[in-house]
N, C-alpha and C positions, 0 to 999 in steps of 0.2 A: 278089852283085854286088860287083865290086871296082872300086876307084877309084884312079886314079893321080893322085898329087899331088906337088907339089914339097915336099921335106922342109923347106925354109927358110920356106915360107909356110904360115901356119895354115890349116886347112881351113875353119873358120868364123870369120869376123871378128866379134869382140865389141867393142863400144865405139863410138866416134864415127865415124860415116860422114859425110862431107861431103855436104850436100844438093846437089842439082843446082841450078845457077843459076836463080833465079826461083821456086823452090819453097821455102816456109818450113819450118823444122824443126818437129818434133812438139812440142818443149818450148815454143817460142814460141806455137804454135797453142793449146796447153793453157793457157798464161798469159793469152792474149787472151780465151779462152772463160771462164776463171775471173774475170777482171776484169769482163767484160760481165755475168756472172751476179751478181757482187757489186754492180755498179751497179744492176741491175734489182731486186735484193733491197733495197738502200737506198731506191730510189724507192718500192717497194711498202710498206716499213715506214713511210716518211714519209707516203704517201697514207693508210695505215691509221690513223696517229695523227690526221691532220687529219679523216678521216672519222669517227673515234670522237668527236673534239671536236665536230664538227658535229652528230652524232646526240645527243650529250649536251646541247648547247645547244638543239636542237629539242625534246627531252623537257622541258627546263626551261621553255621557252616554252609548250609545251602545258599543263604544270601551271599556269603563271600564267594562261593563257587560261581554263582550267577554273575557277580561283579567281575570275577576273574575271566569268565567267558566273554563278557563285553570288552574287557581290557584286551584280551587276546584278539578279538575282532578288530579293535582300533589299531593295535600294533601291526596286525596283518595287513590292514589297509595302508598304513604308513609305509610298511616295508614294500608293498606292491608299488606304491607311488615312487619311492626311491629307486626300486628296481627298474621301473619304466623309465625314469630319468636317466639311469646309467645305461640302459639298453639303447635309448635314443642317442646318447652321447657316443656310445660305442659304434652304433650304426653310422653316425655322422663321421666319426674318425675313420671308420672302415671305408666309407665312400671317398673321403679325401685321400686316404692312403692308396686306394685302388686308382684314383685319378692321377696321383703322383707317379705310381708305378707305370701306368699307361703312358704318361708323358715321358718318363725316363726310357721306357722301352722304345717309344717312337724316336726319341733322340738317338738312342743307340743304333737303331735300324738306319737312320739317316747317316750317322757317322760311318757305319759299315759300308754304305753305298757310296760314300765319298762326298755326300752333300753337306754343305755347311749347315750348322744348326743355328737358326736365328735366335737372338735373345728375345724370349717371349715373357709375357707377364707370369709371375709366379702362380702356382696352382692355388685354387681357392682354398682358403683356410691356412695356407702356409704363410707364415709371416717371416720377414727378414729382420735381422737385427737392425737397430737404429743406424749403425754406422754404414750398413750396406744398402740402405734404402735408395740412394741416388746413384749408385754405381752400376756399371754395365759389365758384361762379360769381358769386353775388350779392355776396360779399365782394370779389371781384376787380373787379366793375363799380363798386362803391361806392368802391373805392380809386382807380379810373380817373377817376371823376367829380370826386373831391376833388383830383386832381393835374392835371386838365385846365386849359385856358387860359380856362375860364369859359364856353365856347360849347358844352359837352357833348361835345366831341371828346376822345378819349383822348390823353393826353400821351405823346409818344414821346421817348425819350432821344436827344439829338443826339450824333452821333459827333464826338469831339474830334479835330481835325486834328493830325497830328503836327507837332512843332516844325520850323520852317524850317531850312535848312542853316546850319551854323555860319559866322558871319561871318568867321572866321579862315581859311576855306578858299574857294577860287575854283573854281567848277564849269566844267569844260571838256568840251564835247561835240565829238567828232571826226566827220568826214564818214561814217565807217563805222558810226556809231551808238554807239560806246563812250563812256562818260562817265567822266571822271577828275576828281579833286579835288586841287588844288594848294594847298599851305599858303602863306598870305600872311604874310610877316614883318612 
Protein backbone atom coordinates (compact mmCIF):
# COMPACT_ATOMS: atom_id res chain seq x y z
CA UNK A 1 0.00 0.00 0.00
CA UNK A 2 1.33 3.29 -0.94
CA UNK A 3 0.65 6.53 0.63
CA UNK A 4 0.83 9.90 -0.89
CA UNK A 5 2.03 12.67 1.29
CA UNK A 6 3.35 16.11 1.10
CA UNK A 7 7.08 16.15 1.23
CA UNK A 8 7.23 19.24 3.48
CA UNK A 9 4.92 17.83 6.12
CA UNK A 10 6.15 14.91 8.25
CA UNK A 11 4.07 11.80 8.00
CA UNK A 12 3.83 11.27 11.80
CA UNK A 13 3.83 14.19 14.08
CA UNK A 14 5.91 13.65 17.19
CA UNK A 15 5.89 16.15 19.96
CA UNK A 16 3.37 18.48 21.42
CA UNK A 17 -0.06 18.49 20.08
CA UNK A 18 -2.36 21.07 21.34
CA UNK A 19 -5.29 19.59 23.18
CA UNK A 20 -8.71 20.35 22.11
CA UNK A 21 -10.29 23.17 24.06
CA UNK A 22 -11.91 21.86 27.29
CA UNK A 23 -9.89 18.62 27.37
CA UNK A 24 -6.92 18.52 29.84
CA UNK A 25 -3.57 17.31 28.67
CA UNK A 26 -2.19 13.92 29.71
CA UNK A 27 0.68 15.44 31.71
CA UNK A 28 -1.68 17.53 33.82
CA UNK A 29 -3.91 14.50 34.35
CA UNK A 30 -0.94 12.39 35.52
CA UNK A 31 0.19 15.22 37.85
CA UNK A 32 -3.26 15.50 39.43
CA UNK A 33 -3.49 11.72 39.90
CA UNK A 34 0.03 11.62 41.43
CA UNK A 35 -0.80 14.51 43.82
CA UNK A 36 -4.04 12.76 44.87
CA UNK A 37 -2.19 9.48 45.43
CA UNK A 38 0.45 11.31 47.49
CA UNK A 39 -2.27 12.98 49.58
CA UNK A 40 -4.02 9.65 50.21
CA UNK A 41 -0.67 8.08 51.18
CA UNK A 42 0.09 10.88 53.65
CA UNK A 43 -3.38 10.53 55.21
CA UNK A 44 -2.95 6.74 55.45
CA UNK A 45 0.50 7.04 57.05
CA UNK A 46 -0.82 9.62 59.55
CA UNK A 47 -3.80 7.41 60.39
CA UNK A 48 -1.48 4.40 60.80
CA UNK A 49 0.74 6.34 63.22
CA UNK A 50 -2.23 7.43 65.34
CA UNK A 51 -3.70 3.92 65.19
CA UNK A 52 -0.37 2.46 66.34
CA UNK A 53 -0.20 4.96 69.21
CA UNK A 54 -3.78 4.14 70.21
CA UNK A 55 -3.11 0.39 70.16
CA UNK A 56 0.08 0.94 72.17
CA UNK A 57 -1.81 3.00 74.78
CA UNK A 58 -4.54 0.37 74.89
CA UNK A 59 -1.98 -2.38 75.55
CA UNK A 60 -0.41 -0.28 78.29
CA UNK A 61 -3.82 0.26 79.92
CA UNK A 62 -4.63 -3.46 79.68
CA UNK A 63 -1.33 -4.28 81.40
CA UNK A 64 -2.09 -1.78 84.16
CA UNK A 65 -5.61 -3.14 84.60
CA UNK A 66 -4.19 -6.65 84.86
CA UNK A 67 -1.78 -5.45 87.54
CA UNK A 68 -4.68 -3.70 89.27
CA UNK A 69 -6.61 -6.97 89.31
CA UNK A 70 -3.65 -8.74 90.91
CA UNK A 71 -3.28 -5.90 93.42
CA UNK A 72 -6.98 -6.16 94.24
CA UNK A 73 -6.61 -9.89 94.85
CA UNK A 74 -3.64 -9.32 97.17
CA UNK A 75 -5.48 -6.60 99.10
CA UNK A 76 -8.58 -8.80 99.30
CA UNK A 77 -6.51 -11.67 100.69
CA UNK A 78 -4.93 -9.41 103.30
CA UNK A 79 -8.30 -7.96 104.28
CA UNK A 80 -9.64 -11.49 104.65
CA UNK A 81 -6.67 -12.37 106.87
CA UNK A 82 -7.22 -9.30 109.05
CA UNK A 83 -10.97 -9.97 109.12
CA UNK A 84 -10.36 -13.56 110.24
CA UNK A 85 -8.04 -12.29 112.98
CA UNK A 86 -10.64 -9.83 114.23
CA UNK A 87 -13.35 -12.47 114.01
CA UNK A 88 -11.32 -14.89 116.13
CA UNK A 89 -10.58 -12.14 118.66
CA UNK A 90 -14.26 -11.20 118.84
CA UNK A 91 -15.21 -14.84 119.28
CA UNK A 92 -12.66 -15.22 122.08
CA UNK A 93 -13.89 -12.06 123.77
CA UNK A 94 -17.49 -13.20 123.34
CA UNK A 95 -16.72 -16.58 124.97
CA UNK A 96 -14.94 -14.82 127.84
CA UNK A 97 -17.81 -12.39 128.24
CA UNK A 98 -20.38 -15.20 128.21
CA UNK A 99 -18.30 -17.09 130.80
CA UNK A 100 -18.13 -13.98 132.99
CA UNK A 101 -21.89 -13.41 132.64
CA UNK A 102 -22.49 -17.05 133.55
CA UNK A 103 -20.31 -16.73 136.63
CA UNK A 104 -22.01 -13.46 137.64
CA UNK A 105 -25.47 -14.98 137.13
CA UNK A 106 -24.45 -18.01 139.21
CA UNK A 107 -23.16 -15.77 142.00
CA UNK A 108 -26.38 -13.71 141.91
CA UNK A 109 -28.46 -16.88 142.11
CA UNK A 110 -26.42 -18.07 145.11
CA UNK A 111 -26.82 -14.71 146.82
CA UNK A 112 -30.60 -14.78 146.23
CA UNK A 113 -30.73 -18.21 147.86
CA UNK A 114 -28.76 -16.91 150.81
CA UNK A 115 -25.70 -19.01 150.15
CA UNK A 116 -22.35 -17.34 150.59
CA UNK A 117 -20.35 -16.84 147.44
CA UNK A 118 -16.89 -18.29 147.78
CA UNK A 119 -13.96 -16.36 146.44
CA UNK A 120 -13.09 -18.14 143.24
CA UNK A 121 -10.43 -17.64 140.67
CA UNK A 122 -11.12 -14.91 138.18
CA UNK A 123 -12.70 -15.85 134.88
CA UNK A 124 -10.29 -16.92 132.18
CA UNK A 125 -8.97 -13.96 130.27
CA UNK A 126 -10.04 -11.49 132.93
CA UNK A 127 -7.00 -9.90 134.50
CA UNK A 128 -6.94 -8.02 137.74
CA UNK A 129 -4.99 -4.84 138.21
CA UNK A 130 -1.57 -5.34 139.77
CA UNK A 131 -2.61 -3.87 143.12
CA UNK A 132 -5.48 -6.37 143.46
CA UNK A 133 -3.62 -9.55 142.50
CA UNK A 134 -3.06 -10.80 146.05
CA UNK A 135 -6.21 -9.48 147.72
CA UNK A 136 -9.32 -11.49 148.53
CA UNK A 137 -12.96 -10.49 148.77
CA UNK A 138 -12.71 -10.45 152.58
CA UNK A 139 -9.71 -8.10 152.43
CA UNK A 140 -11.57 -5.80 150.05
CA UNK A 141 -14.72 -5.72 152.20
CA UNK A 142 -12.62 -4.99 155.32
CA UNK A 143 -10.96 -2.12 153.50
CA UNK A 144 -14.38 -0.80 152.42
CA UNK A 145 -15.71 -0.90 155.98
CA UNK A 146 -12.71 1.00 157.26
CA UNK A 147 -13.07 3.65 154.58
CA UNK A 148 -16.84 4.01 154.91
CA UNK A 149 -18.68 6.90 156.41
CA UNK A 150 -19.37 4.87 159.57
CA UNK A 151 -22.78 3.54 158.53
CA UNK A 152 -21.49 0.38 156.83
CA UNK A 153 -21.85 1.81 153.33
CA UNK A 154 -18.82 1.54 151.08
CA UNK A 155 -17.03 4.78 150.41
CA UNK A 156 -17.07 6.00 146.86
CA UNK A 157 -14.53 8.39 145.51
CA UNK A 158 -16.11 11.59 144.42
CA UNK A 159 -15.34 12.90 141.02
CA UNK A 160 -13.43 16.13 141.23
CA UNK A 161 -15.04 18.85 139.17
CA UNK A 162 -12.78 20.43 136.59
CA UNK A 163 -11.66 23.94 137.38
CA UNK A 164 -13.97 26.70 136.21
CA UNK A 165 -13.24 28.88 133.23
CA UNK A 166 -10.26 31.18 133.43
CA UNK A 167 -11.45 34.57 134.75
CA UNK A 168 -9.28 36.36 132.18
CA UNK A 169 -11.53 35.00 129.41
CA UNK A 170 -15.17 35.80 128.70
CA UNK A 171 -17.44 33.03 127.41
CA UNK A 172 -19.58 34.05 124.44
CA UNK A 173 -22.28 31.69 123.12
CA UNK A 174 -23.73 32.55 119.73
CA UNK A 175 -27.31 31.74 118.63
CA UNK A 176 -26.09 28.89 116.42
CA UNK A 177 -24.66 27.13 119.50
CA UNK A 178 -20.99 27.88 118.97
CA UNK A 179 -19.05 28.94 122.03
CA UNK A 180 -16.16 31.35 121.88
CA UNK A 181 -13.85 32.67 124.56
CA UNK A 182 -12.69 36.27 124.33
CA UNK A 183 -9.66 37.43 126.25
CA UNK A 184 -10.37 40.20 128.72
CA UNK A 185 -7.64 42.80 129.06
